[in-house]
Structures are given as C-alpha cells and as structure tokens.
C-alpha positions in Angstrom: 17.6 7.5 -0.7 15.3 6.0 -3.2 12.7 8.4 -4.7 9.8 8.9 -4.8 9.1 8.3 -1.1 5.8 9.3 0.5 5.3 9.9 4.2 1.9 8.9 5.6 0.7 10.6 8.7 -2.3 9.9 10.9 -4.3 12.2 13.1 -7.3 14.6 13.4 -5.9 17.4 15.5 -5.0 20.2 13.1 -2.2 21.7 15.2 -0.5 18.3 15.5 -0.8 17.6 11.7 0.7 21.0 11.0 3.6 20.2 13.3 4.1 16.8 11.7 4.3 18.4 8.2 6.9 20.9 9.5 9.0 18.1 10.9 8.8 16.2 7.7 10.3 19.1 5.7 13.8 18.1 6.8 13.6 14.7 5.2 12.6 15.8 1.6 9.6 13.5 1.2 8.1 13.6 -2.2 4.5 13.6 -0.9 2.6 13.8 2.4 -0.4 11.5 2.7 -3.1 11.6 5.3 -4.5 8.2 6.5 -8.3 8.2 6.1 -8.6 4.5 5.6 -7.3 2.6 8.7 -10.2 0.7 10.3 -8.3 -0.4 13.5 -10.4 0.2 16.6 -7.4 1.9 18.2 -7.3 4.3 15.3 -10.8 4.7 14.0 -12.4 4.1 17.4 -10.6 5.6 20.3 -8.2 7.6 18.1 -11.0 9.3 16.1 -8.9 9.3 12.9 -8.1 6.8 10.2 -11.3 5.8 8.3 -13.5 7.7 10.8 -12.3 10.8 9.1 -14.3 9.9 6.0 -17.4 10.8 8.0 -16.1 14.4 8.3 -14.9 15.6 4.9 -15.0 19.2 6.1 -12.3 18.4 8.7 -10.3 16.4 6.2 -10.3 19.3 3.8 -9.1 21.6 6.5 -6.5 19.1 7.6 -5.1 18.7 4.1 -5.0 22.5 3.6 -3.0 22.9 6.8 -0.7 20.1 5.9 -0.1 21.7 2.5 0.5 25.1 4.1 3.3 23.6 6.2 5.0 21.5 3.6 6.6 22.0 0.2 5.5 18.6 -0.9 2.2 17.8 -2.6 -0.4 16.2 -0.5 -2.7 13.2 -1.0 -5.4 11.2 0.9 -5.7 7.4 1.3 -9.2 6.3 2.0 -11.8 3.6 1.6 -15.0 3.8 -0.5 -17.2 4.2 2.5 -17.8 3.5 6.2 -20.5 1.2 7.5 -23.9 2.3 6.1 -22.3 5.4 4.5 -21.3 3.4 1.5 -23.1 4.9 -1.5 -21.2 6.1 -4.5 -22.6 9.6 -4.0 -21.3 9.8 -0.5 -17.8 8.8 -1.7 -18.0 11.5 -4.3 -19.1 14.0 -1.7 -16.0 13.2 0.3 -13.7 13.5 -2.7 -15.4 16.7 -3.9 -15.3 18.4 -0.5 -11.6 17.5 0.2 -10.4 18.6 -3.2 -12.3 21.9 -3.1 -11.2 22.8 0.4 -7.5 21.9 -0.1 -4.9 21.5 -2.9 -5.3 17.7 -2.7 -5.2 16.3 -6.2 -4.4 12.6 -5.6 -6.5 10.0 -3.8 -5.4 6.4 -3.1 -8.7 4.4 -3.0 -8.9 1.1 -1.2 -11.9 -0.2 -3.1 -13.7 -1.7 -0.1 -15.8 0.0 2.6 -14.7 -0.3 6.2 -16.8 -1.9 8.9 -16.5 -0.4 12.3 -18.5 -3.1 14.1 -15.6 -4.6 16.0 -14.1 -6.8 13.3 -10.3 -6.9 13.0 -8.2 -5.0 10.5 -7.4 -8.3 8.8 -11.2 -9.1 8.5 -11.7 -5.6 7.1 -9.4 -6.5 4.3 -11.5 -9.5 3.4 -15.1 -9.3 4.5 -16.3 -6.1 2.7 -16.5 -6.8 -1.0 -14.3 -5.1 -3.5 -16.2 -2.5 -5.6 -13.8 -1.6 -8.4 -16.6 0.0 -10.2 -16.6 2.9 -7.7 -13.0 3.5 -8.3 -13.4 3.7 -12.1 -16.5 5.9 -11.7 -14.3 8.4 -9.8 -12.0 8.6 -12.9 -15.0 9.5 -15.0 -16.5 12.0 -12.6 -13.4 13.8 -11.4 -11.2 14.0 -14.6 -9.0 16.7 -13.0 -7.9 14.5 -10.1 -5.5 11.6 -9.9 -6.6 8.2 -8.5 -4.5 5.2 -7.4 -6.2 1.9 -7.0 -5.7 -0.2 -3.9 -7.2 -3.5 -2.6 -7.1 -7.1 -3.8 -4.2 -6.8 -6.3 -2.1 -9.9 -6.1 -0.1 -10.0 -9.3 1.8 -7.8 -11.7 -0.6 -8.9 -14.5 -3.5 -7.4 -12.4 -1.5 -4.2 -12.0 -1.2 -3.8 -15.8 -4.9 -4.8 -16.2 -5.9 -2.0 -13.8 -3.8 0.5 -15.7 -5.2 -0.6 -19.0 -8.6 0.1 -17.6 -7.6 3.6 -16.8 -6.1 3.7 -13.3 -3.5 6.5 -12.9 -1.6 4.3 -10.5 -1.9 1.0 -8.5 -0.9 0.4 -4.9 0.1 -3.2 -4.0 0.4 -3.9 -0.3 0.6 -7.2 1.4 1.0 -9.2 -1.8 4.3 -7.4 -2.6 5.5 -8.1 1.0 4.4 -11.7 1.0 5.6 -12.5 -2.6 8.3 -10.0 -3.5 10.0 -12.2 -6.1 7.0 -12.6 -8.3 5.7 -9.0 -7.9 8.5 -6.5 -7.0 11.0 -8.5 -9.0 9.0 -8.0 -12.2 7.9 -4.4 -11.9 10.7 -2.8 -14.0 10.3 -5.2 -16.9 6.5 -5.8 -16.9 5.2 -2.4 -15.8 7.8 0.1 -16.9 9.1 -1.8 -20.0 12.7 -1.7 -18.9 15.2 -4.5 -19.4 14.6 -7.3 -17.0 17.0 -7.8 -14.2 19.1 -10.9 -14.3 19.8 -10.9 -10.6 19.1 -14.2 -8.8 17.6 -14.9 -5.4 21.1 -16.0 -4.3 22.6 -12.7 -5.3 19.8 -10.8 -3.6 20.3 -12.6 -0.4 24.1 -12.2 -0.6 23.7 -8.4 -1.0 21.0 -8.2 1.7 23.2 -10.2 4.1 26.0 -7.7 3.8 23.7 -4.8 4.5 21.8 -6.6 7.3 24.9 -7.6 9.2 26.3 -4.1 8.9 23.3 -2.6 10.8 22.9 -5.3 13.5 22.6 -3.5 16.9 23.1 0.0 15.4 20.0 1.4 17.1 20.7 0.0 20.6 21.3 -3.3 22.3 19.9 -6.0 20.0 18.1 -3.4 17.9 17.7 -4.5 15.2 18.4 -8.1 15.8 18.7 -11.0 13.4 15.0 -11.8 13.6 14.1 -8.2 12.7 16.4 -8.2 9.7 15.4 -11.6 8.3 11.7 -11.1 8.6 11.4 -8.8 5.4 12.9 -11.5 3.2 10.8 -14.5 4.4 8.5 -14.2 1.4 11.3 -14.5 -1.2 10.5 -18.2 -1.8 6.7 -17.8 -1.9 5.1 -20.9 -3.5 8.4 -22.6 -4.1 8.7 -26.3 -2.9 10.6 -26.2 0.4 9.3 -22.8 1.4 7.6 -24.1 4.6 10.6 -26.2 5.6 12.9 -23.2 5.1 10.7 -21.0 7.3 10.7 -23.6 10.1 14.5 -23.9 9.9 14.8 -20.1 10.1 12.6 -20.0 13.1 14.6 -22.6 14.9 17.9 -20.9 13.9 17.0 -17.5 15.4 17.9 -18.7 18.9 21.5 -19.6 18.0 22.6 -17.6 14.9 24.2 -14.3 15.8 24.5 -13.0 12.2 22.3 -13.0 9.2 25.1 -14.6 7.2 25.3 -17.6 9.6 21.5 -18.0 9.5 21.4 -18.0 5.7 24.3 -20.5 5.6 22.5 -22.9 7.9 19.0 -22.7 6.3 19.3 -22.1 2.6 20.6 -25.6 2.0 16.9 -26.7 1.8 16.6 -25.2 -1.7 18.1 -26.7 -4.9 20.4 -24.5 -7.0 17.8 -23.9 -9.7 15.6 -22.1 -7.2 18.4 -20.0 -5.7 19.7 -19.1 -9.1 16.4 -18.3 -10.8 15.7 -14.7 -11.9 12.4 -12.7 -11.7 11.8 -13.4 -15.4 11.3 -17.1 -14.5 8.2 -16.2 -12.3 4.9 -17.7 -13.5 2.1 -15.4 -14.9 -0.5 -14.0 -12.6 -4.3 -14.4 -12.3 -7.2 -13.5 -14.4 -8.2 -9.9 -15.3 -10.6 -8.6 -12.6 -11.3 -5.4 -14.6 -12.6 -7.0 -17.7 -15.9 -5.3 -18.5 -15.7 -3.0 -15.4 -16.8 0.1 -17.3 -20.2 -1.6 -17.9 -20.8 -1.8 -14.2 -20.2 1.9 -13.2 -22.8 3.6 -11.0 -24.7 6.6 -12.3 -22.6 9.8 -12.7 -22.1 12.0 -9.6 -24.5 14.9 -9.1 -23.8 17.5 -6.5 -26.5 18.1 -4.0 -26.8 21.7 -4.9 -27.3 20.7 -8.6 -30.1 18.4 -7.5 -31.9 21.3 -5.9 -32.1 23.2 -9.2 -32.7 20.2 -11.4 
C-alpha cells in the first residue's frame, strides 16, 4: 500500500469515534483525521457533525483526545474558517486553541472558506463563501507550534508551490486533482518534490490501468465494480485537450456494450491523435497566477485569548 495514507472519520458520539479508531488500527493508517468541515445538510444538519462541530470546540477536543487514546497514529482535524455568522478570525483561533490544548492534535487542514448552513448545496458551499487565505496564514503566525495545511481553491501545481513559498506547511488539492490529474498529479514529483520527471505517457498510464481494472472486475460481487465504476476515475485524464468532450460521449455510449475496460479503451481512444496519447506530464502547460502574492499584508490582527483580554 502507498504511504502516507490518512483515514478520515465523521461523527460526534465519543464512543463510536473511539470504536472507529480501534477498528482502524488493523489497517496501519498513518493518521486519523476528524471531519469538522463538511457542510452537507445530512451531515452538518441532521447528523450533527461535520462543520457543525466547529461550534463546539470543547466536544471536538474531547473527541480528538479519545481518538488519540485508541490509536497509535497521530490525529488531525479538517475544518473550515467559520460557520454562518461565527466567522471572525478570533473565533477560528478559539477553535484551534481549544482543540489543540484539550488533545494531542497538532495538525489542522484548513478549508479557507466559511460554511453556510442555510440550505445551499455542498457544491455551492465550495463556491459562494469567499476564500480568505489571510486567515490561514495568520494561523501560521499565531500558532507556531502547530502544523497547518491549506485547502480550497487550489487549481494548479504552480499555486501549490506559491502557497508553500508563502509559508504553508502543506497543501491539499481536492477536485482539481481528480478533474485534471495529468496536469496536477502528473507533475507533483517533478515540480513540488524536485525529483526527476516521469517520462510515462497517457497511453502507458491507460495500458497499466486497464490491466489492473480488468483484473478486479466483479471481485466485490455481481457487477461490483463494473466497467463504469472503473473508468470513471480516469475520465479527467484528457482535461482541456481537443477531443475530450467527444471522448467522454463515446465512453458514455460504450458503457452499455463493452464488457471490459480494455474493449472500451480500444473503441473510444481512437478520437485522440498520437501526440496527445504519447505526451508526458512535462508537456503540461503552466498554471494560473499567484493568489498568495502580498497575502502577508492582509493578515488580521494577532489572536488574543479571551482571558488575556480580561487582564489587559
């Protein structure tokens, strides 16, 4: 198995979280993460966990302590920068301070938007609330003993490096990596870690993936996974290339008749010229502008604990 691998769990019932941490022990995860950032109505509403937990840092601190007590792996929290009207920088700091003092949590993954629990969809919650990267970088200043990973709005490897140059300990790329893996994941080793660039081509990636995919067809039960399940993760491999839309339509039409991933690739990949199939990640175009230029000039005032204010 590839490492490091982090298990994210969700919940607010302390006994269940402890049991989940115990069960995870058998799988040798490198970290256990608690979801305090999901705004879905089923999670944050009826479920009373996800981003709703940010409103109860005492409970989160207790939860993280219990998870840590039942796991050998380090623990972390993924959260937003606020919830509804509870969106001041000081409130975010209160959350981080409380959780980190009540538990051994030393790493926070910060989605640099607040969450709106007014009925909008999770997709809208990834777009409507504005990004406030200045809150993230202020946390680095005010909690120098903790580790912070930036999440939200990162769409290119160039932006990953820009965030790191500005001081981020880590960067989490979500949907952009899934939707455009060739230009993002394909460049990570070379551009982020400074290793020799891979010379593997799209054609070679798909050949290797096809061998794996066809070997696991139906292994979990009748038609589970099926061809559609296994092809879906690679549908972004030709993002922004001419012919990408035509290919996706041909793939969709082929699902009904192709019984293997190999046969589906053979029928549909003919829409791309050889130079596209045989390109390497090094051929990918550069990313967008630096969204962190001058960010340290925008930071909010330093965090002051409430008890310190009483004696000021």
